[in-house]
Rosetta silent file (secondary structure, phi, psi, omega in degrees, C-alpha in Angstrom):
SEQUENCE: MPDLGVALLTFADARLDEIVDLGRTADELGYDACYTTESLTDALAIDLAIALATRTIRVASFVSISYLRHPLIAAQAAVTISDLSGGRFVLGLGLGHRPRVEAVGVDVGRPLQDLPRYITDVKEILGGRIHDRYPDLPVQTYQGKRLDVRTPRHPLPVYAAAVGPKMAAAGATCADGLMVYLVPRTGIAALADAVAKGAAEAGRSAHVPIDFALHAFVDDDLAAARDSARRSLTYWVGLPAYNAALARAGFVDEAARAREAFLEGDQDALRATISDRLIDEYCLVGPPERCREQLAAWQSTGVATVAVMPDPVSPDEPYSDAVKRTLAALAPR
SCORE:     score description
SCORE:     0.000 S_00000001
   1 L     0.000  129.491  178.619   28.087    2.309   17.307 S_00000001
   2 L   -62.024  156.501  173.742   25.642    3.959   14.902 S_00000001
   3 E   -67.893  153.581  176.770   26.943    6.132   12.100 S_00000001
   4 E  -115.007  125.106 -178.658   27.014    9.870   12.683 S_00000001
   5 E  -128.677 -179.581  173.171   25.739   12.119    9.927 S_00000001
   6 E  -126.653  142.012  175.485   24.560   15.624    9.243 S_00000001
   7 E  -116.154  122.439 -175.904   21.198   16.627    7.773 S_00000001
   8 E   -99.969  134.766  177.544   21.159   19.926    5.907 S_00000001
   9 L   -85.152  100.043 -173.920   18.073   22.117    5.611 S_00000001
  10 L   -71.433  -12.119  177.467   18.161   22.984    1.932 S_00000001
  11 L   -89.515   -2.665 -177.225   15.424   25.602    2.370 S_00000001
  12 L   -65.737  164.521 -178.456   17.558   27.560    4.847 S_00000001
  13 L   -78.678   78.319  178.900   18.810   31.047    4.084 S_00000001
  14 L  -151.182  145.352  177.155   22.078   29.986    2.468 S_00000001
  15 L   -68.382  155.893 -178.783   23.389   29.996   -1.076 S_00000001
  16 H   -63.088  -35.392  177.764   23.581   26.638   -2.818 S_00000001
  17 H   -66.605  -28.542  175.016   27.362   26.824   -2.991 S_00000001
  18 H   -70.391  -39.731  176.881   27.346   27.262    0.795 S_00000001
  19 H   -59.846  -44.906  178.876   25.177   24.158    1.191 S_00000001
  20 H   -62.406  -40.858  179.059   27.651   22.202   -0.935 S_00000001
  21 H   -63.566  -33.313  177.266   30.540   23.558    1.141 S_00000001
  22 H   -65.916  -39.390  174.984   28.819   22.323    4.298 S_00000001
  23 H   -61.804  -40.652  178.464   28.717   18.827    2.833 S_00000001
  24 H   -64.225  -40.339  178.547   32.423   19.117    2.055 S_00000001
  25 H   -62.817  -44.005  177.920   33.124   20.250    5.627 S_00000001
  26 H   -60.131  -40.730  177.748   31.247   17.275    7.064 S_00000001
  27 H   -60.391  -46.862 -177.699   33.273   14.972    4.824 S_00000001
  28 H   -67.067  -29.688 -179.425   36.551   16.504    5.991 S_00000001
  29 L   -84.455   -3.235  175.195   35.532   16.235    9.676 S_00000001
  30 L    93.493   12.764  175.599   34.858   12.512    9.358 S_00000001
  31 L   -67.268  149.867 -176.045   31.072   12.381    9.396 S_00000001
  32 L   -82.662  -28.190 -172.059   29.636    9.226    7.858 S_00000001
  33 E  -147.062  150.635  173.980   26.685   10.730    6.005 S_00000001
  34 E  -129.873  112.924 -177.541   25.314   13.971    4.601 S_00000001
  35 E  -109.270  150.946 -179.952   21.540   14.077    4.136 S_00000001
  36 E  -127.295  137.934  175.399   19.460   16.805    2.531 S_00000001
  37 L   -81.593  166.734  174.699   15.852   17.783    3.085 S_00000001
  38 L  -133.137  108.493  175.662   13.473   18.698    0.281 S_00000001
  39 L  -156.793  112.012 -174.530   11.088   21.574    0.820 S_00000001
  40 L    66.275   16.340 -177.266   10.806   24.318   -1.799 S_00000001
  41 L  -140.151  177.002  174.948   14.012   22.863   -3.284 S_00000001
  42 L  -113.792   95.870 -174.689   15.323   20.029   -5.484 S_00000001
  43 H   -62.257  -36.851 -175.942   17.149   17.716   -3.109 S_00000001
  44 H   -68.028  -37.419  176.596   18.457   15.405   -5.823 S_00000001
  45 H   -64.762  -41.073  178.995   20.145   18.231   -7.719 S_00000001
  46 H   -67.477  -39.454  177.338   21.755   19.404   -4.482 S_00000001
  47 H   -60.091  -40.266  178.017   22.817   15.851   -3.635 S_00000001
  48 H   -60.506  -45.202 -179.713   24.574   15.585   -6.975 S_00000001
  49 H   -63.004  -41.675  178.823   26.515   18.767   -6.284 S_00000001
  50 H   -66.145  -41.968 -179.824   27.508   17.549   -2.805 S_00000001
  51 H   -60.932  -39.145 -179.504   28.518   14.136   -4.137 S_00000001
  52 H   -72.378  -21.527 -176.859   30.784   15.724   -6.731 S_00000001
  53 H   -96.164   -2.996 -175.998   32.406   17.940   -4.088 S_00000001
  54 L  -121.685  172.773 -174.942   33.144   15.179   -1.558 S_00000001
  55 L  -119.536  -41.081 -172.097   35.241   12.018   -1.421 S_00000001
  56 L  -125.891  -21.176 -172.339   34.064    9.512    1.174 S_00000001
  57 L   -70.052  143.534  173.875   30.864   10.670    2.849 S_00000001
  58 E   -75.338  135.936 -178.240   27.551    8.951    2.102 S_00000001
  59 E  -116.224  138.524 -177.446   25.063   11.320    0.454 S_00000001
  60 E  -151.648  148.411  170.017   21.301   10.876    0.670 S_00000001
  61 E   -83.547  132.004 -175.800   18.012   12.618    0.025 S_00000001
  62 L  -136.281   68.398    2.154   16.097   12.909    3.290 S_00000001
  63 L  -136.637  161.791  173.118   13.718   12.825    1.553 S_00000001
  64 E   -77.261  135.021 -173.147   12.788   13.292   -2.073 S_00000001
  65 E   -85.703  115.990 -172.518    9.025   13.832   -2.384 S_00000001
  66 H   -66.244  -36.136 -177.684    7.456   11.060   -4.425 S_00000001
  67 H   -65.980  -16.456 -176.500    4.256   12.903   -5.330 S_00000001
  68 H  -101.248    0.962 -179.607    6.325   15.556   -7.122 S_00000001
  69 L  -140.343  139.984  171.225    8.410   13.207   -9.342 S_00000001
  70 L   -70.037  144.269 -179.978    7.670   10.362  -11.703 S_00000001
  71 H   -54.315  -34.673  179.457    9.478    7.166  -10.597 S_00000001
  72 H   -62.429  -43.820 -178.826   11.447    7.125  -13.848 S_00000001
  73 H   -67.492  -42.565  178.166   12.880   10.587  -13.195 S_00000001
  74 H   -61.479  -44.227 -178.436   13.689    9.774   -9.567 S_00000001
  75 H   -64.828  -43.316 -177.474   15.412    6.533  -10.557 S_00000001
  76 H   -71.946  -33.657  173.289   17.492    8.083  -13.299 S_00000001
  77 H   -63.773  -41.076  179.582   18.564   11.000  -11.104 S_00000001
  78 H   -64.204  -40.009  177.842   19.606    8.479   -8.455 S_00000001
  79 H   -61.374  -43.278  179.706   21.631    6.486  -10.991 S_00000001
  80 H   -59.241  -48.972 -178.321   23.450    9.655  -12.037 S_00000001
  81 H   -65.882  -42.535 -178.978   24.365   10.581   -8.468 S_00000001
  82 H   -62.473  -48.373 -177.833   25.324    7.033   -7.554 S_00000001
  83 H   -64.160  -44.295 -176.800   27.545    6.478  -10.569 S_00000001
  84 H   -73.450  -18.776  178.381   29.293    9.831  -10.333 S_00000001
  85 H   -97.028   -1.169 -177.535   29.900    9.411   -6.590 S_00000001
  86 L    74.844   28.061  176.057   31.266    5.897   -6.863 S_00000001
  87 L    89.486   25.468 -177.777   28.267    4.351   -5.107 S_00000001
  88 L   -99.806   15.328 -173.813   27.931    6.765   -2.177 S_00000001
  89 E  -107.948  140.962  172.081   24.281    7.679   -2.748 S_00000001
  90 E  -122.234  126.725  178.835   21.116    6.592   -0.923 S_00000001
  91 E   -91.421  106.467  175.629   17.755    7.540   -2.430 S_00000001
  92 E   -94.676  130.225 -175.412   15.382    8.459    0.379 S_00000001
  93 E  -124.476  138.383  176.328   11.750    8.732   -0.699 S_00000001
  94 E  -148.717  174.214 -174.841    8.714   10.102    1.083 S_00000001
  95 L   -86.552  -21.566 -167.903    5.264   11.460    0.378 S_00000001
  96 L    79.882 -178.766 -179.106    5.662   14.991    1.642 S_00000001
  97 L  -100.798  133.562 -175.333    2.912   16.613    3.700 S_00000001
  98 H   -50.046  -48.004 -178.495   -0.623   16.608    2.349 S_00000001
  99 H   -59.736  -35.903 -178.386   -1.284   20.343    2.898 S_00000001
 100 H   -77.022  -40.270 -178.279    1.875   21.282    1.014 S_00000001
 101 H   -67.448  -46.060 -179.256    1.469   18.762   -1.807 S_00000001
 102 H   -67.372  -28.936 -178.302   -2.174   19.590   -2.445 S_00000001
 103 H   -65.937  -22.505  178.390   -1.415   23.328   -2.321 S_00000001
 104 L  -100.826   16.221  172.026    0.672   23.012   -5.507 S_00000001
 105 L    87.137   18.020  179.437   -2.089   21.169   -7.334 S_00000001
 106 L  -105.687  128.566 -179.628   -1.016   17.549   -6.806 S_00000001
 107 L   -76.131  136.548  174.540   -3.635   15.042   -5.685 S_00000001
 108 L   -98.732  126.887 -176.006   -2.799   12.890   -2.679 S_00000001
 109 L   -94.896 -114.391 -179.117   -4.126    9.379   -3.007 S_00000001
 110 L  -116.066   95.361 -170.234   -3.736    6.554   -0.499 S_00000001
 111 H   -53.149  -41.800 -177.117   -0.372    7.110    1.200 S_00000001
 112 H   -65.820  -23.340  175.064    0.026    3.637    2.710 S_00000001
 113 H   -96.792  -33.642 -172.997   -0.317    2.133   -0.756 S_00000001
 114 H   -66.851  -45.683 -176.022    1.221    4.943   -2.785 S_00000001
 115 H   -68.760  -46.660  176.347    4.698    5.046   -1.238 S_00000001
 116 H   -59.979  -37.182  178.477    5.386    1.281   -1.311 S_00000001
 117 H   -65.796  -41.560  179.482    4.129    1.154   -4.905 S_00000001
 118 H   -62.851  -46.885  179.690    6.337    4.090   -5.848 S_00000001
 119 H   -61.766  -41.496  177.709    9.392    2.513   -4.199 S_00000001
 120 H   -61.606  -42.496  177.357    8.692   -0.784   -5.953 S_00000001
 121 H   -59.485  -47.699 -178.699    8.460    1.058   -9.279 S_00000001
 122 H   -60.676  -43.680 -178.081   11.767    2.827   -8.653 S_00000001
 123 H   -68.447  -33.502  175.346   13.516   -0.384   -7.690 S_00000001
 124 H   -66.167  -40.198  177.813   12.186   -2.172  -10.768 S_00000001
 125 H   -65.271  -43.826  178.089   13.510    0.643  -12.944 S_00000001
 126 H   -62.070  -29.201  179.467   16.873    0.538  -11.178 S_00000001
 127 L   -87.407    5.985  178.280   16.926   -3.205  -11.816 S_00000001
 128 L    79.582   19.394 -176.592   16.368   -2.757  -15.549 S_00000001
 129 L  -111.079   36.911 -176.327   12.779   -3.982  -15.438 S_00000001
 130 H   -62.561  -33.013 -178.060   11.033   -0.830  -16.613 S_00000001
 131 H   -75.197  -17.682  172.179    9.049   -2.707  -19.280 S_00000001
 132 H   -70.116  -36.662 -178.591    7.632   -4.998  -16.604 S_00000001
 133 H   -85.719  -35.390 -178.148    6.135   -1.967  -14.905 S_00000001
 134 L  -125.042   73.697 -173.913    5.353    0.036  -18.052 S_00000001
 135 L   -64.228  -20.049 -179.727    4.668   -2.546  -20.763 S_00000001
 136 L   -86.984    0.023  179.425    3.262    0.072  -23.152 S_00000001
 137 L   -66.164  120.628 -177.240    6.497    2.030  -23.189 S_00000001
 138 L   -61.811  144.814  175.028    7.627    2.040  -26.850 S_00000001
 139 L   -69.444  133.680 -179.877   10.927    0.377  -27.651 S_00000001
 140 L  -113.618  139.269  179.927   13.574    2.980  -28.393 S_00000001
 141 E  -129.359  160.352  174.409   16.608    2.403  -30.581 S_00000001
 142 E  -144.332  118.988 -177.109   19.734    4.291  -31.576 S_00000001
 143 L    53.516   41.751  174.968   21.760    3.306  -34.636 S_00000001
 144 L    84.149   -3.000 -179.334   19.939    0.004  -34.752 S_00000001
 145 E  -107.286  138.521  179.387   20.510   -0.914  -31.125 S_00000001
 146 E   -71.006  136.541  178.674   17.761   -1.166  -28.564 S_00000001
 147 L  -101.897  155.939  173.619   18.032    1.306  -25.707 S_00000001
 148 L  -144.624  171.905  179.091   17.024    0.884  -22.101 S_00000001
 149 L   -67.583  154.792  176.120   17.179    2.959  -18.942 S_00000001
 150 L   -72.198  142.757  173.761   20.482    3.268  -17.185 S_00000001
 151 L  -116.342  151.063 -174.082   21.049    0.969  -14.222 S_00000001
 152 L   -70.338  146.829  177.447   23.486    1.762  -11.407 S_00000001
 153 L   -83.730  -12.349 -179.192   27.034    0.413  -11.440 S_00000001
 154 L  -128.688  160.368  173.286   27.025    0.211   -7.642 S_00000001
 155 L   -55.452  133.790 -176.917   24.462   -0.906   -5.055 S_00000001
 156 L  -127.430   93.005 -178.364   21.899    1.875   -4.734 S_00000001
 157 L   -66.135  145.269  175.959   19.786    1.596   -1.575 S_00000001
 158 E  -120.956  119.940 -177.125   16.267    3.007   -1.607 S_00000001
 159 E  -108.287  154.645  178.200   14.879    4.132    1.750 S_00000001
 160 E  -112.420  138.231  173.624   11.326    5.040    2.778 S_00000001
 161 E   -79.805  143.650  177.843   10.335    7.931    5.011 S_00000001
 162 E  -151.552  146.407  173.940    8.067    7.102    7.919 S_00000001
 163 L  -120.999  -41.881 -179.082    6.671    8.863   10.957 S_00000001
 164 L  -104.557  166.238 -177.233    3.983    6.471   12.174 S_00000001
 165 H   -64.016  -33.693 -179.983    3.984    2.691   12.688 S_00000001
 166 H   -65.537  -44.700  178.526    1.672    1.959    9.756 S_00000001
 167 H   -71.065  -34.135  177.066    3.939    3.687    7.261 S_00000001
 168 H   -61.387  -44.142  178.766    7.015    2.206    8.938 S_00000001
 169 H   -66.500  -40.643  179.711    5.599   -1.285    8.480 S_00000001
 170 H   -64.887  -43.302  179.224    4.555   -0.530    4.906 S_00000001
 171 H   -63.718  -36.257 -178.107    7.985    0.871    4.052 S_00000001
 172 H   -67.811  -15.835  179.206    9.722   -2.138    5.573 S_00000001
 173 L   -74.134  -18.823 -172.416    7.964   -4.425    3.108 S_00000001
 174 L  -139.376  -25.529 -174.143    9.899   -3.011    0.153 S_00000001
 175 L   -85.774  162.438  178.308   12.556   -0.450    1.111 S_00000001
 176 L   -85.519   -9.809  178.906   16.183   -1.077    2.018 S_00000001
 177 E  -176.416  172.598 -179.895   15.867    1.113    5.088 S_00000001
 178 E  -117.538  144.895  172.825   13.728    3.734    6.826 S_00000001
 179 E  -117.205  127.030 -171.757   14.321    7.469    7.271 S_00000001
 180 E  -128.700  140.500 -179.506   12.652    9.027   10.301 S_00000001
 181 E  -144.894  141.967  174.053   12.349   12.617   11.464 S_00000001
 182 L    57.652   43.614  167.043   10.614   14.399   14.332 S_00000001
 183 L  -109.947  128.690  179.124    9.549   11.355   16.288 S_00000001
 184 L   -56.275  150.443 -176.952   10.194   11.736   20.044 S_00000001
 185 H   -56.916  -36.693  179.949   12.985    9.541   21.349 S_00000001
 186 H   -69.855   -9.443  178.875   10.517    7.562   23.459 S_00000001
 187 H   -95.823   -4.169 -175.310    8.613    6.712   20.266 S_00000001
 188 H   -68.307  -38.841 -177.146   11.519    5.037   18.452 S_00000001
 189 H   -60.347  -44.332  179.406   11.060    1.600   20.037 S_00000001
 190 H   -64.902  -36.466  178.383    7.467    1.291   18.815 S_00000001
 191 H   -66.739  -40.773  178.125    8.542    2.408   15.353 S_00000001
 192 H   -63.836  -37.505  176.952   11.323   -0.195   15.303 S_00000001
 193 H   -63.229  -40.281  179.108    8.816   -2.880   16.284 S_00000001
 194 H   -65.976  -38.290  177.452    6.590   -1.852   13.377 S_00000001
 195 H   -62.445  -46.735 -179.991    9.539   -2.034   10.982 S_00000001
 196 H   -62.687  -40.076  179.532   10.415   -5.537   12.150 S_00000001
 197 H   -65.457  -45.321  179.769    6.782   -6.632   11.868 S_00000001
 198 H   -61.899  -42.350  179.405    6.394   -5.236    8.360 S_00000001
 199 H   -64.414  -42.056 -179.029    9.592   -6.884    7.168 S_00000001
 200 H   -65.723  -41.961 -179.910    8.599  -10.234    8.673 S_00000001
 201 H   -65.121  -26.633  177.854    5.127  -10.164    7.138 S_00000001
 202 L   -87.563    0.520  179.085    6.730   -9.531    3.740 S_00000001
 203 L    75.908   23.744 -179.723    9.013  -12.520    4.233 S_00000001
 204 L   -95.294  123.790 -178.762   12.145  -10.410    4.414 S_00000001
 205 L   -89.863  -20.787 -176.490   14.841  -11.869    6.618 S_00000001
 206 L   -72.951  145.138  175.030   17.291   -8.972    6.286 S_00000001
 207 L   -66.180  135.819  178.363   17.425   -6.311    8.975 S_00000001
 208 L  -104.139  106.663 -175.492   15.846   -3.027    7.829 S_00000001
 209 L   -71.489  155.673  175.859   17.925   -0.162    9.293 S_00000001
 210 E  -117.301  126.849  173.115   16.469    3.089   10.572 S_00000001
 211 E  -107.161  139.188 -173.669   18.214    6.423    9.991 S_00000001
 212 E  -128.369  134.589  175.524   17.106    9.361   12.116 S_00000001
 213 E  -102.851  131.054 -168.530   17.527   13.128   11.637 S_00000001
 214 E  -132.292  120.568  178.143   17.780   15.091   14.873 S_00000001
 215 E   -59.659  144.093  179.245   17.726   18.868   15.374 S_00000001
 216 E  -134.143  120.807  177.718   20.766   20.291   17.176 S_00000001
 217 E  -117.494   87.449 -173.097   20.859   23.678   18.924 S_00000001
 218 E   -92.905  119.863  179.143   24.399   23.857   20.260 S_00000001
 219 L  -167.226  144.211  179.104   25.177   26.826   22.513 S_00000001
 220 L   -65.907  -22.477  177.883   26.652   27.401   25.959 S_00000001
 221 L   -90.248   97.954 -175.885   23.495   29.347   26.856 S_00000001
 222 H   -60.944  -40.941 -179.295   20.982   26.540   27.469 S_00000001
 223 H   -62.924  -42.725  179.119   18.021   28.913   27.822 S_00000001
 224 H   -65.894  -38.580  178.985   18.810   30.597   24.512 S_00000001
 225 H   -63.808  -41.091  178.471   19.225   27.211   22.836 S_00000001
 226 H   -65.821  -39.946  178.437   15.847   26.094   24.133 S_00000001
 227 H   -61.273  -42.183  178.333   14.191   29.274   22.922 S_00000001
 228 H   -64.885  -41.233  178.119   15.612   28.711   19.448 S_00000001
 229 H   -61.117  -42.441 -179.565   14.465   25.095   19.488 S_00000001
 230 H   -62.919  -41.954  178.219   10.970   26.180   20.488 S_00000001
 231 H   -63.900  -39.296 -175.597   10.822   28.678   17.628 S_00000001
 232 H   -73.819  -33.563 -176.669   12.051   26.086   15.145 S_00000001
 233 H   -82.318  -14.990 -170.912    9.713   23.298   16.218 S_00000001
 234 L   -53.489  -49.108 -177.400    6.577   25.460   16.282 S_00000001
 235 L   -65.333  -42.747 -168.701    5.506   24.854   12.684 S_00000001
 236 H   -71.650  -39.065 -174.115    6.313   21.154   12.592 S_00000001
 237 H   -68.857  -12.442  176.694    4.561   19.844   15.722 S_00000001
 238 H   -89.137  -19.217  179.602    1.234   21.044   14.350 S_00000001
 239 L   -64.212  141.808 -170.167    1.481   19.155   11.063 S_00000001
 240 H   -51.775  -48.584 -175.153   -0.794   16.075   11.142 S_00000001
 241 H   -65.530  -44.610 -178.231    1.836   13.321   10.843 S_00000001
 242 H   -72.969  -32.900  177.178    4.228   14.779   13.401 S_00000001
 243 H   -64.735  -40.538  178.471    1.409   15.737   15.739 S_00000001
 244 H   -66.004  -37.939  177.980    0.167   12.149   15.712 S_00000001
 245 H   -63.118  -36.654  177.658    3.687   10.888   16.456 S_00000001
 246 H   -62.962  -44.067  179.101    3.796   13.197   19.462 S_00000001
 247 H   -66.235  -41.790 -179.695    0.561   11.744   20.809 S_00000001
 248 H   -62.903  -29.582 -179.617    1.686    8.149   20.217 S_00000001
 249 L   -80.111    2.398  175.987    4.835    8.798   22.236 S_00000001
 250 L   105.407   -2.195  179.985    2.677    9.666   25.250 S_00000001
 251 L   -95.258   61.760 -171.645    2.430   13.426   24.920 S_00000001
 252 H   -67.388  -47.517 -178.489   -1.319   13.339   24.390 S_00000001
 253 H   -64.325  -44.514  179.613   -2.221   16.660   26.019 S_00000001
 254 H   -61.018  -41.025 -179.541    0.614   18.535   24.318 S_00000001
 255 H   -64.585  -41.668 -179.029   -0.362   17.072   20.954 S_00000001
 256 H   -65.108  -42.902  179.915   -4.012   18.044   21.379 S_00000001
 257 H   -68.897  -37.013  178.003   -3.178   21.626   22.331 S_00000001
 258 H   -66.392  -40.754 -179.864   -0.660   21.921   19.513 S_00000001
 259 H   -63.695  -43.323 -179.958   -3.168   20.594   16.991 S_00000001
 260 H   -62.684  -44.260 -179.901   -5.840   23.047   18.142 S_00000001
 261 H   -65.749  -37.766  179.396   -3.437   25.979   17.952 S_00000001
 262 H   -62.883  -45.071 -178.877   -2.220   24.869   14.512 S_00000001
 263 H   -67.074  -30.255  178.834   -5.753   24.731   13.126 S_00000001
 264 H   -85.502   -7.816 -178.770   -6.488   28.176   14.559 S_00000001
 265 L    71.676   23.144 -177.345   -3.260   29.580   13.149 S_00000001
 266 L   -94.673   93.301 -176.346   -2.195   30.725   16.611 S_00000001
 267 H   -66.845  -34.630  179.550    1.603   30.510   16.493 S_00000001
 268 H   -65.434  -44.536  179.135    2.072   31.866   20.021 S_00000001
 269 H   -66.546  -37.211  178.608   -0.207   29.228   21.532 S_00000001
 270 H   -63.480  -44.235  179.741    1.442   26.538   19.423 S_00000001
 271 H   -63.642  -35.015 -177.562    4.891   27.589   20.647 S_00000001
 272 H   -68.127  -19.306  179.275    3.679   27.553   24.242 S_00000001
 273 L   -76.726  -12.334 -173.838    2.846   23.836   24.022 S_00000001
 274 L   -92.747   98.843 -177.800    6.533   22.953   23.525 S_00000001
 275 L   -80.348  167.751  175.569    7.957   22.320   26.983 S_00000001
 276 H   -60.228  -39.337  178.807   11.640   21.922   27.898 S_00000001
 277 H   -61.581  -41.049 -179.643   11.007   18.215   28.362 S_00000001
 278 H   -67.131  -38.829  177.660    9.539   17.988   24.880 S_00000001
 279 H   -58.707  -42.760  179.649   12.511   19.829   23.394 S_00000001
 280 H   -67.109  -23.745  176.232   14.835   17.240   24.922 S_00000001
 281 H   -72.900  -27.738 -173.488   12.723   14.508   23.315 S_00000001
 282 H  -103.967  -24.284 -163.323   13.234   16.045   19.879 S_00000001
 283 E  -136.448  161.667  159.478   16.590   17.806   19.933 S_00000001
 284 E   -92.399  127.401 -173.359   20.163   18.086   21.036 S_00000001
 285 E  -146.499  133.101  176.062   20.175   21.349   22.934 S_00000001
 286 E   114.188 -160.415 -179.739   22.674   23.315   25.020 S_00000001
 287 L   -61.423  157.177 -176.386   26.456   23.234   25.497 S_00000001
 288 H   -52.685  -43.913 -177.927   28.481   20.785   23.389 S_00000001
 289 H   -65.775  -38.217  176.029   29.043   18.282   26.210 S_00000001
 290 H   -63.607  -40.812  179.284   25.330   18.221   27.053 S_00000001
 291 H   -65.679  -36.948  177.446   24.559   17.654   23.380 S_00000001
 292 H   -65.454  -37.748  176.254   27.073   14.811   23.235 S_00000001
 293 H   -63.807  -43.916  177.695   25.366   13.173   26.216 S_00000001
 294 H   -64.622  -38.617  178.575   22.001   13.509   24.512 S_00000001
 295 H   -61.349  -40.174  178.076   23.495   12.166   21.297 S_00000001
 296 H   -61.703  -36.838  177.816   24.710    9.076   23.152 S_00000001
 297 H   -65.166  -39.480  177.226   21.150    8.479   24.364 S_00000001
 298 H   -67.168  -38.743 -178.621   19.889    8.633   20.782 S_00000001
 299 H   -67.649  -18.256  178.552   22.626    6.309   19.596 S_00000001
 300 L   -87.363    0.626 -179.475   21.459    3.732   22.148 S_00000001
 301 L   -79.327  -10.267  179.985   17.977    3.548   20.597 S_00000001
 302 L    97.961    1.168  177.877   19.139    1.066   17.953 S_00000001
 303 L   -69.924  153.760 -177.211   19.011    3.397   14.958 S_00000001
 304 L   -81.128  -35.266  179.998   21.644    2.812   12.278 S_00000001
 305 E  -139.719  134.071  168.717   22.496    6.472   11.689 S_00000001
 306 E  -108.824  117.098  179.374   21.881    9.615   13.705 S_00000001
 307 E  -105.600  110.212  179.507   22.083   12.655   11.448 S_00000001
 308 E   -72.446  139.531 -177.173   22.350   15.879   13.419 S_00000001
 309 E  -115.126   88.626 -172.743   20.381   18.729   11.881 S_00000001
 310 E   -65.155  142.528  176.825   22.167   21.929   12.983 S_00000001
 311 L  -132.227  147.476  172.705   20.154   25.080   13.626 S_00000001
 312 L   -64.845  148.956  173.558   21.214   28.637   14.516 S_00000001
 313 L   -98.122  -48.497  174.991   20.629   29.685   18.109 S_00000001
 314 L   -80.648  134.571  177.943   20.948   33.421   17.655 S_00000001
 315 L   -58.687  -21.590 -177.543   18.493   34.872   15.108 S_00000001
 316 L   -89.856   -6.868 -176.758   21.421   36.861   13.699 S_00000001
 317 L   -81.366  124.482  176.824   23.669   33.850   13.094 S_00000001
 318 L   -60.783  145.382 -178.113   23.849   32.807    9.428 S_00000001
 319 H   -55.664  -45.948 -177.690   22.736   29.239    8.801 S_00000001
 320 H   -60.387  -40.099  178.564   26.054   28.242    7.261 S_00000001
 321 H   -64.754  -40.998  179.804   27.981   29.525   10.291 S_00000001
 322 H   -63.457  -40.988  179.820   25.697   27.630   12.677 S_00000001
 323 H   -65.409  -46.277 -179.207   26.175   24.379   10.777 S_00000001
 324 H   -62.376  -40.572  178.303   29.958   24.691   10.689 S_00000001
 325 H   -62.733  -42.830 -179.655   30.056   25.513   14.399 S_00000001
 326 H   -68.764  -41.928  178.534   27.850   22.514   15.223 S_00000001
 327 H   -59.083  -42.016  179.405   29.793   20.171   12.964 S_00000001
 328 H   -67.280  -39.351 -176.599   33.026   21.119   14.713 S_00000001
 329 H   -70.053  -31.914 -174.672   31.485   20.766   18.202 S_00000001
 330 H  -111.241   11.958 -176.057   30.008   17.303   17.575 S_00000001
 331 L   -56.982  146.497  178.153   32.567   15.894   15.132 S_00000001
 332 L   -54.987  140.341 -179.101   33.432   12.192   15.522 S_00000001
 333 L  -104.624    0.000    0.000   36.274   11.640   17.979 S_00000001
């Protein structure tokens, strides 16, 4: 049985202490993992706070944006969280979305080469081989002793974010696992095949696990839950990477209409492309028992971890309340 986790939207309208409390709640309810997104926030700082407030749950960035951090800084932040949590941290790394990254003045290069290179750099630093990667780095000493970067006291997995098969294969060549979000359920098999192919071509015999984050709109009113899901998915299905994943999963017409509406900035038309069938491909939606049935279908896809990503159904419901309600409804039995 795959692990069951929670993925927290760190950009949601909630105080940081509330986000940390949600991680603590998940830990107390027996969830296996607590993942955090990074958008307009610092996921690694939040992960540290959650790790310090919990006892057994695995904590992970889902994902830290590589274009916004030097590998040295990412590696050393990961070492800090890992050591202070007793080895419960997973460093998830991804590129972010081109429109958002470029909008803050950061150049996007060649993603299929950039992320594997970044992950390799981070892993070399974690392994104490920083001078192999940065040979011009001056030797530093303190009281006559040579200094080096800190290395983790516990195994520290590094995962790669992927949406499409090319990035999944590229990530599988170097990462310890893959983190996937907003790929329709029918698209997971093709992604898993790409992961296996990438690992094999790199001569890696070990299985490369896939962790998946899945929106959850839990409410006894199925129609209201679907409406909330449609509102929440509107922005994302138009973004290039997720739109392409939608088309690859067989929703070609929906993807084309969503892309056109996204480029025109027509949010109403974009929302109209998201059918009930499509919502069920992306989300857990409806009463708790229906969501548990859908969760079982996701757990049968072969992913290693399913991390539910709770969302409010009523516009008036605070994010923190929605997460706690969802965590209680779907808690491991």
